[in-house]
C-alpha positions as CSV (number, residue, x, y, z in Angstrom):
1,M,122.6,64.4,119.1
2,A,120.4,67.0,119.9
3,S,119.8,69.3,122.6
4,S,116.6,71.0,124.7
5,V,114.3,73.0,122.5
6,E,114.2,76.5,123.4
7,T,111.0,78.7,122.4
8,L,111.1,82.4,121.6
9,E,108.4,85.0,120.9
10,F,108.8,87.0,117.5
11,Q,109.5,90.6,117.6
12,A,106.2,92.7,117.4
13,E,107.0,94.3,114.3
14,T,107.8,90.9,113.0
15,R,104.6,89.2,113.5
16,Q,102.8,92.3,112.1
17,L,105.0,91.7,109.0
18,L,104.8,87.8,108.9
19,R,101.1,88.6,108.8
20,L,101.0,91.1,106.0
21,V,103.3,88.8,104.1
22,I,101.4,85.4,104.3
23,H,97.9,87.0,103.8
24,S,98.0,90.3,101.7
25,I,101.3,91.1,100.1
26,Y,102.6,88.9,97.3
27,S,100.4,88.5,94.4
28,N,103.1,86.2,92.4
29,K,103.8,83.4,94.8
30,D,107.0,82.5,93.0
31,I,109.0,85.4,94.5
32,F,109.7,83.1,97.5
33,L,112.1,80.7,95.8
34,R,114.3,83.9,94.5
35,E,114.4,85.4,97.7
36,L,115.8,82.3,99.1
37,I,118.0,81.6,96.5
38,S,119.3,85.2,96.5
39,N,119.5,84.7,100.5
40,A,121.9,81.4,99.5
41,S,124.1,83.1,97.0
42,D,124.8,85.8,99.7
43,A,125.8,83.4,102.1
44,L,128.5,81.5,99.3
45,D,130.0,85.2,98.9
46,K,130.5,85.8,102.1
47,L,132.1,82.8,103.0
48,R,134.5,83.2,99.6
49,L,135.4,86.4,100.8
50,Q,136.0,85.4,104.4
51,S,138.0,82.4,103.2
52,L,140.6,84.8,101.2
53,T,140.6,87.3,104.3
54,D,141.1,84.6,106.8
55,S,143.9,82.4,106.4
56,G,142.9,80.7,109.4
57,L,139.1,79.8,108.4
58,E,139.2,75.7,107.5
59,V,136.4,75.5,105.2
60,D,136.4,74.2,101.6
61,T,135.6,76.5,98.6
62,T,136.2,74.3,96.2
63,D,132.8,73.8,95.1
64,L,130.2,76.3,96.6
65,H,127.1,76.0,95.0
66,I,123.1,76.0,96.0
67,M,121.2,72.8,96.0
68,L,117.3,72.4,95.3
69,E,115.7,68.9,96.5
70,V,112.0,68.1,96.4
71,D,110.4,65.4,98.4
72,K,106.9,64.6,96.6
73,D,105.9,62.5,99.6
74,A,107.0,64.8,102.4
75,R,105.4,67.5,100.3
76,T,109.0,69.5,101.2
77,L,111.2,71.9,98.8
78,T,114.5,72.5,100.4
79,V,117.0,75.2,99.4
80,R,120.7,74.3,100.4
81,D,124.1,76.2,100.3
82,N,127.5,75.3,101.7
83,G,128.0,79.2,102.7
84,I,128.9,80.9,105.5
85,G,126.1,79.6,108.0
86,M,124.6,81.1,110.9
87,S,125.2,80.8,114.6
88,R,122.4,80.7,117.4
89,D,122.6,84.7,117.9
90,D,122.7,85.4,114.1
91,L,119.3,83.2,114.0
92,V,117.5,85.4,116.8
93,E,119.1,88.6,115.4
94,L,118.3,88.1,111.3
95,I,114.9,86.2,111.4
96,G,113.1,86.4,115.1
97,T,114.1,90.3,114.8
98,I,113.7,92.7,112.1
99,A,117.2,94.5,113.3
100,K,116.5,97.5,110.9
101,S,115.3,101.1,111.6
102,G,112.0,102.1,109.8
103,T,110.2,99.4,110.5
104,A,107.2,100.9,111.5
105,G,107.4,103.5,108.5
106,L,107.9,100.1,106.2
107,L,104.5,98.4,107.9
108,E,102.6,101.7,107.6
109,K,103.6,101.8,103.8
110,I,102.7,98.4,102.8
111,R,99.1,98.8,104.6
112,E,98.4,101.7,102.6
113,S,99.6,100.3,99.7
114,Q,96.7,99.9,97.1
115,D,98.2,97.1,94.9
116,A,100.3,94.2,95.4
117,S,103.2,95.0,93.5
118,T,104.1,98.0,95.0
119,A,103.5,96.4,98.6
120,Q,105.8,93.6,97.4
121,N,108.2,95.7,96.4
122,L,108.6,97.2,99.5
123,I,109.0,94.4,101.4
124,G,112.0,93.1,98.9
125,Q,113.8,96.5,99.2
126,F,113.4,95.8,103.2
127,G,115.8,92.4,102.9
128,V,113.1,90.3,104.9
129,G,112.5,88.0,102.0
130,F,113.2,85.0,103.8
131,Y,109.4,85.4,105.5
132,S,108.3,85.1,101.8
133,A,108.5,81.2,102.7
134,F,105.7,81.2,104.7
135,M,103.0,82.1,101.5
136,V,103.6,78.3,100.5
137,A,104.7,77.0,103.4
138,D,102.6,76.3,106.9
139,K,106.0,75.1,108.8
140,V,109.6,76.2,107.7
141,T,112.9,74.2,109.2
142,L,116.3,76.1,109.2
143,R,119.4,74.3,109.9
144,T,122.9,76.3,109.9
145,R,126.4,75.9,110.9
146,R,128.4,78.9,110.7
147,A,131.9,78.4,109.4
148,G,134.6,78.1,111.9
149,T,132.0,76.7,114.9
150,G,131.8,73.0,115.9
151,S,128.1,73.0,116.2
152,G,124.8,73.8,114.4
153,T,121.5,75.1,115.2
154,Q,117.8,74.2,114.1
155,W,115.2,77.1,114.0
156,E,111.7,75.9,113.3
157,S,108.5,77.9,113.0
158,D,105.0,77.9,111.8
159,G,104.9,81.7,111.2
160,E,102.6,82.5,113.7
161,G,103.3,84.1,117.2
162,A,107.1,81.7,118.0
163,Y,109.7,79.9,116.8
164,T,111.9,77.3,118.3
165,L,115.5,77.0,118.6
166,Q,117.7,73.6,119.3
167,A,121.4,73.2,119.3
168,V,122.2,70.2,116.9
169,D,125.6,68.4,116.1
170,G,126.8,66.9,113.1
171,L,125.3,69.5,110.4
172,P,127.6,70.6,107.8
173,V,128.6,74.5,107.1
174,G,126.0,76.3,105.6
175,T,122.3,76.6,105.5
176,S,119.4,74.3,104.4
177,V,116.1,75.8,104.6
178,I,113.1,73.2,104.5
179,L,109.6,74.4,103.4
180,H,107.0,72.3,104.4
181,L,104.6,73.1,101.8
182,K,100.8,73.5,102.5
183,P,97.9,71.1,101.1
184,A,97.9,71.1,97.6
185,D,94.1,71.8,97.7
186,S,95.2,75.0,100.0
187,E,96.0,76.8,97.7
188,D,95.7,76.8,93.8
189,G,99.3,75.9,92.1
190,L,101.1,75.0,95.2
191,A,101.6,71.4,93.9
192,D,103.5,73.1,91.5
193,Y,106.2,73.9,93.6
194,L,107.1,70.0,93.6
195,S,107.5,70.1,89.9
196,E,110.7,70.2,88.0
197,W,109.3,72.4,85.2
198,K,108.1,75.0,87.6
199,I,111.4,75.1,89.5
200,R,113.4,75.4,86.4
201,Q,111.1,78.0,85.2
202,I,110.9,80.0,88.4
203,V,114.9,80.1,88.5
204,K,115.7,81.1,84.7
205,Q,113.1,83.8,85.2
206,Y,114.4,85.4,88.6
207,S,117.9,83.9,89.3
208,D,119.8,83.1,86.2
209,F,122.5,85.3,86.6
210,I,123.5,84.3,90.1
211,R,127.2,83.8,89.9
212,W,126.9,80.3,91.9
213,P,125.7,77.1,90.1
214,I,121.7,76.3,91.6
215,R,121.4,72.5,91.1
216,M,118.7,69.9,91.3
217,A,118.4,66.1,91.1
218,S,116.5,65.7,87.8
219,E,115.1,62.3,86.6
220,R,115.3,61.3,82.6
221,T,114.0,58.6,80.3
222,D,116.5,57.1,78.0
223,T,115.6,55.6,74.7
224,D,114.9,52.0,76.0
225,G,112.3,53.6,78.5
226,S,114.4,53.3,81.8
227,A,114.6,56.0,84.1
228,T,118.2,57.2,85.3
229,S,118.9,60.5,87.6
230,G,121.4,62.7,87.8
231,V,122.2,66.5,88.7
232,D,121.7,69.4,86.7
233,T,122.8,73.2,86.6
234,L,119.4,75.4,86.2
235,N,121.3,78.8,85.8
236,S,123.8,80.2,83.0
237,M,125.8,82.0,85.9
238,K,127.1,84.4,83.3
239,A,128.3,87.7,84.4
240,L,126.3,90.0,82.1
241,W,128.6,92.9,82.9
242,A,131.5,91.3,81.2
243,R,129.6,90.8,78.0
244,P,129.9,93.1,75.0
245,R,126.8,95.3,75.4
246,A,125.3,94.4,71.8
247,E,125.0,90.7,73.1
248,V,123.0,91.5,76.1
249,T,118.8,92.3,75.6
250,Q,117.0,94.5,77.8
251,T,115.3,91.8,79.2
252,E,118.4,90.0,80.8
253,Y,119.1,93.7,81.7
254,N,116.0,94.0,83.5
255,E,115.7,90.4,85.2
256,F,119.6,91.4,86.6
257,Y,118.6,94.5,87.7
258,Q,115.5,93.1,89.6
259,Q,117.8,90.3,91.2
260,I,120.0,92.5,92.6
261,S,117.9,95.3,94.0
262,H,114.6,93.3,94.9
263,D,112.9,95.6,92.9
264,W,109.8,94.5,91.0
265,L,109.8,97.2,88.4
266,E,111.8,97.7,85.9
267,P,114.8,99.9,85.6
268,A,114.2,104.0,84.4
269,E,117.9,103.6,82.6
270,T,120.5,100.8,82.8
271,I,124.4,101.9,82.0
272,H,126.8,99.5,80.9
273,M,130.5,100.6,80.5
274,R,133.8,99.2,80.5
275,A,136.9,101.4,81.0
276,E,140.4,100.0,79.7
277,G,143.7,101.3,80.2
278,T,145.9,102.1,83.6
279,F,143.0,100.8,85.7
280,E,140.1,98.2,84.1
281,Y,136.8,97.6,85.2
282,E,133.4,97.0,83.7
283,A,130.5,98.9,85.3
284,L,126.7,97.7,85.2
285,L,124.2,100.1,86.8
286,F,120.9,101.0,87.2
287,I,118.9,103.7,87.8
288,P,115.7,102.9,89.4
289,S,112.2,103.7,88.1
290,Q,111.0,104.3,91.6
291,A,112.2,105.6,95.0
292,P,112.8,102.9,97.9
293,F,110.9,103.8,100.9
294,D,113.9,104.3,103.1
295,L,115.8,106.4,100.7
296,F,115.9,109.1,103.6
297,S,116.8,106.7,106.3
298,R,119.9,107.2,107.8
299,E,120.6,103.1,108.2
300,T,119.9,103.1,104.3
301,A,122.9,100.9,102.5
302,R,124.0,102.9,99.7
303,G,126.6,102.0,97.1
304,V,127.1,99.3,94.1
305,Q,128.3,95.5,94.7
306,L,132.4,95.6,94.3
307,Y,134.0,92.3,92.4
308,V,137.3,92.3,91.8
309,K,138.2,89.5,88.6
310,R,134.5,88.1,89.2
311,V,135.1,87.8,93.0
312,F,132.2,89.2,95.0
313,I,134.3,91.8,97.5
314,M,131.5,93.4,99.0
315,D,127.8,95.0,99.0
316,D,126.9,98.8,99.4
317,C,130.7,100.1,98.6
318,E,130.0,103.8,99.4
319,A,133.5,104.8,98.1
320,L,132.5,103.8,94.5
321,M,129.2,106.0,94.8
322,P,128.6,109.3,96.8
323,N,125.5,109.9,99.2
324,Y,123.2,111.7,97.0
325,L,123.1,108.7,94.5
326,R,122.7,106.2,96.8
327,F,120.0,105.1,94.8
328,V,121.9,103.5,91.9
329,K,122.3,100.1,91.6
330,G,124.5,97.8,90.2
331,V,128.0,96.6,89.8
332,V,131.7,97.3,89.6
333,D,134.3,94.7,88.5
334,A,137.6,96.1,89.0
335,H,140.6,94.1,87.6
336,D,143.9,95.2,89.5
337,L,142.5,95.8,93.1
338,S,143.9,93.4,95.9
339,L,140.9,90.8,96.9
340,S,141.7,91.7,100.5
341,I,141.0,95.5,100.5
342,S,138.7,96.8,102.9
343,R,136.5,99.6,103.0
344,E,139.0,101.7,104.8
345,N,141.3,101.2,102.5
346,L,139.0,102.0,99.6
347,Q,137.7,105.5,100.5
348,H,141.7,106.3,100.2
349,D,142.8,104.6,96.9
350,R,143.5,107.1,94.2
351,Q,142.2,104.6,91.2
352,I,138.7,103.8,93.2
353,R,138.6,107.7,93.5
354,G,139.0,107.9,89.6
355,V,136.5,105.2,89.3
356,R,133.9,107.3,91.3
357,R,134.4,110.3,89.3
358,R,133.8,108.6,86.1
359,L,130.7,106.8,87.4
360,V,129.3,109.9,88.5
361,K,129.9,111.6,85.3
362,K,128.4,108.8,83.8
363,V,125.4,108.5,85.7
364,L,124.9,112.2,85.7
365,G,124.9,111.9,81.9
366,A,122.7,109.5,81.9
367,I,120.2,111.7,83.6
368,K,120.9,114.5,81.4
369,D,119.8,112.3,78.5
370,M,117.0,111.1,80.3
371,Q,115.9,114.7,80.6
372,G,116.8,115.7,77.0
373,G,114.3,113.0,76.0
374,D,111.0,112.3,77.4
375,A,109.9,115.3,79.8
376,E,107.3,113.2,81.0
377,R,109.5,110.2,82.0
378,Y,111.9,112.8,83.6
379,T,109.1,114.5,85.5
380,T,108.6,111.3,86.9
381,F,112.1,110.6,87.7
382,W,112.3,114.2,89.3
383,T,109.7,113.6,91.4
384,Q,111.3,110.5,93.0
385,F,114.6,111.6,93.0
386,G,115.2,115.1,92.8
387,R,115.0,115.9,96.6
388,V,117.7,113.4,97.1
389,L,119.9,114.7,94.2
390,K,119.8,118.3,94.9
391,E,122.1,117.3,98.4
392,G,124.8,116.8,95.7
393,L,124.8,120.6,95.1
394,I,125.9,120.6,99.1
395,E,128.0,117.6,98.6
396,D,129.9,117.6,95.6
397,T,131.5,120.9,94.4
398,D,133.1,119.1,91.4
399,N,129.5,118.4,89.6
400,T,127.6,121.9,90.4
401,E,127.2,123.1,86.7
402,A,126.0,119.4,85.6
403,L,123.6,119.2,88.7
404,L,122.0,122.3,88.3
405,E,121.3,121.6,84.7
406,L,119.1,118.6,85.8
407,V,117.3,120.8,89.0
408,S,113.7,121.0,87.8
409,A,111.2,123.5,90.3
410,A,107.8,124.7,90.5
411,S,107.8,128.2,89.5
412,T,104.8,131.0,89.1
413,H,105.3,130.8,85.3
414,D,102.9,127.7,84.8
415,P,101.2,126.1,88.0
416,E,101.1,122.6,86.2
417,K,104.5,122.1,85.1
418,T,107.9,122.4,86.4
419,T,111.0,124.6,85.1
420,T,114.3,123.9,84.3
421,L,117.0,127.0,85.4
422,R,117.9,127.0,81.8
423,E,114.2,127.4,80.9
424,Y,114.0,130.2,83.5
425,V,117.0,132.0,82.4
426,K,115.6,132.1,78.5
427,R,112.5,133.7,80.2
428,M,113.9,136.3,82.6
429,K,113.1,140.1,81.8
430,D,115.5,142.4,80.1
431,G,117.7,143.6,82.6
432,Q,117.2,141.0,85.4
433,D,120.3,139.6,86.3
434,A,119.3,137.4,89.5
435,I,117.2,134.2,89.6
436,Y,114.3,134.9,91.7
437,Y,113.1,131.9,94.3
438,L,111.0,131.7,97.3
439,T,111.5,128.7,100.4
440,G,108.6,127.1,102.1
441,E,106.7,124.5,103.4
442,S,104.4,124.4,100.2
443,R,103.4,125.5,96.8
444,A,99.8,127.1,98.5
445,M,102.1,128.9,101.2
446,V,104.6,130.4,99.0
447,E,102.5,131.6,96.6
448,N,100.2,133.2,99.2
449,S,103.1,134.9,100.6
450,P,103.0,138.7,101.0
451,H,106.9,138.8,99.4
452,M,105.3,137.7,96.1
453,E,103.2,140.5,95.5
454,A,105.3,143.0,93.9
455,F,106.8,140.1,91.8
456,A,103.5,138.8,90.6
457,A,102.3,142.5,89.8
458,K,105.4,143.3,87.4
459,G,105.1,139.9,86.0
460,Y,108.6,138.7,87.5
461,E,109.2,134.7,87.4
462,V,109.8,133.2,91.1
463,L,111.1,129.7,91.7
464,I,108.9,127.9,94.2
465,L,111.2,125.5,96.5
466,T,109.3,123.5,98.7
467,D,112.0,120.6,99.7
468,P,113.9,120.8,102.9
469,V,117.2,120.8,101.2
470,D,116.3,123.6,99.0
471,E,116.8,125.9,102.4
472,V,120.5,124.8,102.3
473,W,121.8,124.3,98.5
474,V,120.9,127.9,97.5
475,E,122.7,129.2,100.0
476,R,125.9,127.3,98.8
477,V,125.5,127.9,95.1
478,P,126.5,131.4,94.2
479,A,124.8,131.4,90.6
480,F,123.9,129.5,87.4
481,D,125.1,130.7,84.4
482,G,125.9,133.9,85.5
483,H,122.8,134.7,87.4
484,R,123.2,134.8,91.1
485,F,120.3,133.2,92.8
486,Q,118.1,135.9,95.2
487,S,115.5,135.4,98.2
488,I,112.6,137.7,97.1
489,A,112.3,137.6,101.3
490,K,115.8,138.8,101.7
491,G,117.7,142.2,101.2
492,Q,116.2,145.3,99.5
493,V,114.2,144.5,96.3
494,D,114.0,147.1,93.4
495,L,111.8,146.1,90.7
496,D,111.9,149.5,89.2
497,E,112.6,149.3,85.4
498,P,115.4,151.7,84.5
499,G,114.3,155.0,82.6
500,E,113.4,158.6,82.7
501,G,111.2,158.6,85.6
502,D,113.9,157.4,87.9
503,K,114.8,160.8,89.3
504,D,111.1,161.4,90.3
505,A,111.0,157.8,91.7
506,D,113.7,158.5,93.8
507,T,112.3,162.1,95.0
508,E,109.1,160.3,96.0
509,Q,110.5,157.6,97.8
510,A,112.7,159.6,99.5
511,K,109.5,161.9,100.7
512,R,107.8,158.7,101.7
513,E,110.4,157.5,103.9
514,Q,110.8,161.2,105.2
515,D,107.0,161.1,106.2
516,H,107.0,157.8,108.0
517,A,110.3,158.7,110.0
518,A,108.8,159.1,113.2
519,L,106.8,155.9,112.8
520,L,109.8,153.8,111.6
521,T,111.7,154.9,114.7
522,W,109.0,154.6,117.3
523,L,108.4,150.8,115.9
524,T,111.8,149.7,115.8
525,T,111.7,150.9,119.5
526,T,108.7,149.2,120.3
527,L,109.3,146.0,118.6
528,S,113.2,145.6,119.2
529,E,112.3,142.5,121.2
530,H,111.8,140.8,117.8
531,V,113.2,142.8,114.9
532,K,116.2,144.9,114.4
533,Q,114.6,147.5,111.8
534,V,111.6,148.7,110.5
535,R,111.7,150.5,107.1
536,L,109.4,151.0,103.9
537,S,108.6,148.1,101.6
538,S,108.9,148.1,97.8
539,R,107.8,144.5,97.4
540,L,104.4,144.9,99.1
541,T,101.2,145.7,96.9
542,T,98.2,144.7,99.2
543,S,99.6,143.3,102.4
544,A,100.2,145.7,105.4
545,A,104.0,144.5,106.3
546,C,106.2,141.5,106.1
547,L,109.2,140.3,107.5
548,V,112.6,140.2,105.4
549,G,116.1,139.0,106.2
550,D,119.2,140.6,105.6
551,A,121.1,139.6,102.4
552,H,123.1,137.0,104.4
553,D,120.8,136.1,107.0
554,M,119.8,132.7,107.8
555,T,116.1,131.8,107.0
556,P,113.6,130.9,109.8
557,T,113.2,127.5,108.2
558,L,116.9,126.8,107.7
559,E,117.5,128.1,111.4
560,K,114.6,125.5,112.7
561,M,116.4,122.3,110.8
562,Y,119.7,123.9,112.7
563,R,118.2,123.8,115.9
564,A,116.2,120.9,115.6
565,T,119.7,118.8,115.2
566,G,120.7,120.0,118.6
567,Q,122.8,123.3,117.1
568,Q,122.8,126.1,119.0
569,L,122.5,129.2,117.4
570,P,122.4,133.1,118.1
571,T,118.7,134.4,117.3
572,V,118.6,136.4,114.0
573,K,116.5,139.1,114.2
574,R,114.8,140.2,111.1
575,I,113.4,143.1,108.9
576,L,109.8,144.1,109.6
577,E,108.8,146.0,106.2
578,L,105.7,148.3,105.9
579,N,103.5,148.8,103.2
580,P,103.0,152.8,103.2
581,S,99.8,152.4,101.0
582,H,98.0,150.4,103.1
583,P,95.0,151.9,104.9
584,L,96.4,149.9,108.3
585,I,99.8,151.6,108.0
586,T,98.5,154.9,107.2
587,A,95.7,155.3,110.3
588,L,98.8,153.6,112.5
589,R,100.8,156.8,111.3
590,T,98.2,159.2,111.4
591,A,97.7,158.2,115.2
592,H,101.4,158.1,116.2
593,E,101.5,162.0,114.7
594,A,98.4,162.5,116.9
595,D,100.0,161.3,120.0
596,A,97.4,158.5,120.4
597,D,97.8,156.3,123.6
598,D,101.3,154.7,123.3
599,S,100.0,151.3,125.0
600,A,97.1,151.0,122.6
601,L,99.4,151.5,119.5
602,G,102.1,149.3,121.0
603,E,99.3,146.2,120.8
604,I,98.2,147.2,116.9
605,A,102.5,147.2,116.6
606,E,102.3,143.6,118.1
607,L,99.4,142.6,116.0
608,V,101.1,144.0,113.1
609,Y,104.3,141.9,113.5
610,G,102.5,138.8,114.6
611,S,100.0,139.0,111.2
612,A,103.5,139.5,109.1
613,L,105.0,136.6,111.0
614,L,101.8,134.3,110.6
615,A,102.0,135.1,106.7
616,E,104.8,133.8,106.0
617,G,104.1,130.4,108.3
618,G,105.7,131.5,111.2
619,D,105.4,130.4,114.9
620,L,104.2,133.5,117.4
621,P,106.1,133.8,120.7
622,D,103.2,134.5,122.6
623,P,99.8,132.9,121.0
624,A,97.5,133.1,123.7
625,R,99.1,136.9,124.0
626,F,98.0,137.9,120.1
627,T,94.7,136.0,120.5
628,R,93.8,138.3,123.6
629,L,94.9,141.4,121.6
630,L,93.2,140.5,118.5
631,T,89.9,139.6,120.3
632,D,89.9,142.9,122.1
633,R,90.5,144.9,119.0
634,L,87.9,143.1,116.9
635,T,85.5,143.5,120.0
636,R,86.2,147.4,119.9
637,T,85.3,147.8,116.2
638,L,81.7,146.0,117.1
């Protein structure tokens, strides 16, 4: 018996996504069946797990399976499972609404994508593959009943602006997705989806490793010419991770990876391992070739699938993989855990922590092997995942050295290539004890920074660090291979090579400081609102001035990052360094010694400070005043 029909509108983002799916995303329409089978498999996993942890749940789990049914006369293909099922509210949340953050970003990336494979990869990773059914169907009917409830719900839509909901009695626990296929002449090849051979082909290619049986009624012709019917299991259901590596082909690994990750690309690296002894487990891990679009979203699921003795326990087991390796996909099958273990207990389980340590070392080892193999391949990997991998330098002190060996950064050595820290150290000048670096928003900004002038003139290599995470890890990590990290925008800089001329150089420096003492004192007072000191610079060759921090000061960029998160920080005043050889500074000193008008000199001092701030990409405290002072000064020169 059915109740009245309720009509609801799709969420706006869902409507946009549906249009993209139906009209422009998938070049290979076969994906729809893989997505529906994957959803059915998840439902079976969830029911199996809930039946183990909820003794009051009265469900039959003796024959969990997925059934494919074809009705050629009605032109329908049904994907049926006897899994956990859904309630009415589940249907609204999971299908009527995209209940994830980052939807706008996803849609924008899909629109910008120039090829279908990239677009289908994005949507598969987003987890909304159910909508792919509308590529081949002009109407989808979904009937479901959640385990533990008495009545079911029917959901139906043509994939346009709305869908209907209707309470239905008498439905079995589980879900049936009924695809009303488009007319055979509307799209080439749609009729094939009612053919047994086509369905077998898709299941074998994309869903062979699903752990539950995928069944389909089939017809056979006996030797006497009579037709008989039966039910065949279409997939092998082999636990790939439990087989010896020598017995698994890379094609099988690739297909399994694509099944669990919804990624159409092949993995960059496959890690298959088995641990025996006091705690036994198998692991099959994959490093993707391309970063998912939501890699830096707070809502991104991370971790790998956890099984216990081939029984699915949970997706995204965070206890097994640190946050900075959240791009790693795969399966860990532990032999000695309880089936009822919770996420909370996993975080404190000694054996799980041991597994995590070994998995991390294995993954970092595989990345190191990649680095030592194909340079171009590693550059591609680092471009995709380097930024997130560097988070480990902040989070994982146990593996700092291993992570530092993997770091690849731009530098002044070669504008076309990045360099490892090991390569940088090998090129260091005799007597150089620090690894020099400069952080900034872009390579162009860093290369054009006044701080670079003396280093470029004397041929010192400087690392160019432009990722936001670089601002943090270089402050946390003390050294690499015995060489400390030194920002060229902090502290005093002495690039003079030791030799017999040291005494003369010291004498010359002392004379310069004495000659400029009055000017430096006056400028320190005049600009006291903005800087804590004005001093002569040894790092400038062409610019008039630059701003630097004390050795342990927070960088302006890092200060901005903390303030953006709502943290209250005291204002950090910096040091203004002057180039005593620059004509502007020479003229300013002469004018000050001649007792020129303090008001006019004060304006020039503000311009010198503002110019130094702009040169490093900083924000002027009063842009309107700076513009007015500059305009007035220029006018007087004409």
